[in-house]
C-alpha positions as a Markdown table, in Angstrom:
| # | Residue | x | y | z |
|---|---|---|---|---|
| 1 | Unk | 33.2 | -11.9 | 1.6 |
| 2 | Unk | 36.6 | -10.3 | 1.8 |
| 3 | Unk | 35.7 | -8.8 | 5.2 |
| 4 | Unk | 33.3 | -6.3 | 3.7 |
| 5 | Unk | 29.8 | -5.7 | 4.9 |
| 6 | Unk | 27.2 | -5.8 | 2.2 |
| 7 | Unk | 23.8 | -4.2 | 2.6 |
| 8 | Unk | 20.7 | -4.4 | 0.5 |
| 9 | Unk | 18.8 | -1.2 | -0.3 |
| 10 | Unk | 15.1 | -1.4 | 0.4 |
| 11 | Unk | 14.1 | 2.1 | -0.6 |
| 12 | Unk | 11.9 | 0.9 | -3.4 |
| 13 | Unk | 10.0 | -1.5 | -1.1 |
| 14 | Unk | 9.7 | 1.2 | 1.6 |
| 15 | Unk | 8.2 | 3.7 | -0.8 |
| 16 | Unk | 6.0 | 1.1 | -2.5 |
| 17 | Unk | 4.3 | 0.2 | 0.8 |
| 18 | Unk | 3.6 | 3.9 | 1.5 |
| 19 | Unk | 2.2 | 4.5 | -2.0 |
| 20 | Unk | 0.0 | 1.4 | -1.8 |
| 21 | Unk | -1.5 | 2.6 | 1.4 |
| 22 | Unk | -2.1 | 6.1 | 0.1 |
| 23 | Unk | -3.7 | 4.7 | -3.1 |
| 24 | Unk | -5.9 | 2.4 | -1.1 |
| 25 | Unk | -7.2 | 5.3 | 1.0 |
| 26 | Unk | -7.7 | 7.5 | -2.0 |
| 27 | Unk | -9.8 | 4.8 | -3.7 |
| 28 | Unk | -11.7 | 3.8 | -0.5 |
| 29 | Unk | -12.9 | 7.2 | 0.7 |
| 30 | Unk | -14.9 | 8.2 | -2.4 |
| 31 | Unk | -16.4 | 4.7 | -2.7 |
| 32 | Unk | -17.4 | 4.2 | 1.0 |
| 33 | Unk | -17.7 | 7.9 | 2.2 |
| 34 | Unk | -16.1 | 6.7 | 5.5 |
| 35 | Unk | -12.8 | 7.8 | 7.1 |
| 36 | Unk | -12.8 | 4.6 | 9.2 |
| 37 | Unk | -13.0 | 2.4 | 6.2 |
| 38 | Unk | -10.3 | 4.5 | 4.4 |
| 39 | Unk | -8.0 | 3.9 | 7.4 |
| 40 | Unk | -8.7 | 0.2 | 7.5 |
| 41 | Unk | -8.2 | -0.1 | 3.7 |
| 42 | Unk | -5.0 | 2.0 | 4.0 |
| 43 | Unk | -3.7 | -0.6 | 6.5 |
| 44 | Unk | -4.4 | -3.4 | 4.0 |
| 45 | Unk | -2.7 | -1.3 | 1.3 |
| 46 | Unk | -2.1 | -3.2 | -1.9 |
| 47 | Unk | -4.5 | -6.0 | -0.9 |
| 48 | Unk | -7.4 | -3.5 | -1.1 |
| 49 | Unk | -6.1 | -2.0 | -4.4 |
| 50 | Unk | -6.0 | -5.4 | -6.0 |
| 51 | Unk | -9.4 | -6.3 | -4.7 |
| 52 | Unk | -10.8 | -3.0 | -6.1 |
| 53 | Unk | -9.2 | -3.6 | -9.5 |
| 54 | Unk | -10.3 | -7.2 | -9.8 |
| 55 | Unk | -13.8 | -7.1 | -8.3 |
| 56 | Unk | -15.2 | -3.6 | -7.9 |
| 57 | Unk | -14.8 | -2.2 | -11.4 |
């Protein structure tokens, strides 16, 4: 397009993934009392957060 390079900013997605992982670990540790499970749930990120909200309330 007119010889210009266009780029898409993904700052929101980058920070969203980090926040989802931190939130998952913050929810997981008090519930499971396990650092290992907190790390695993942190890797799953938003998937664990949605699971917690939908099924563990």
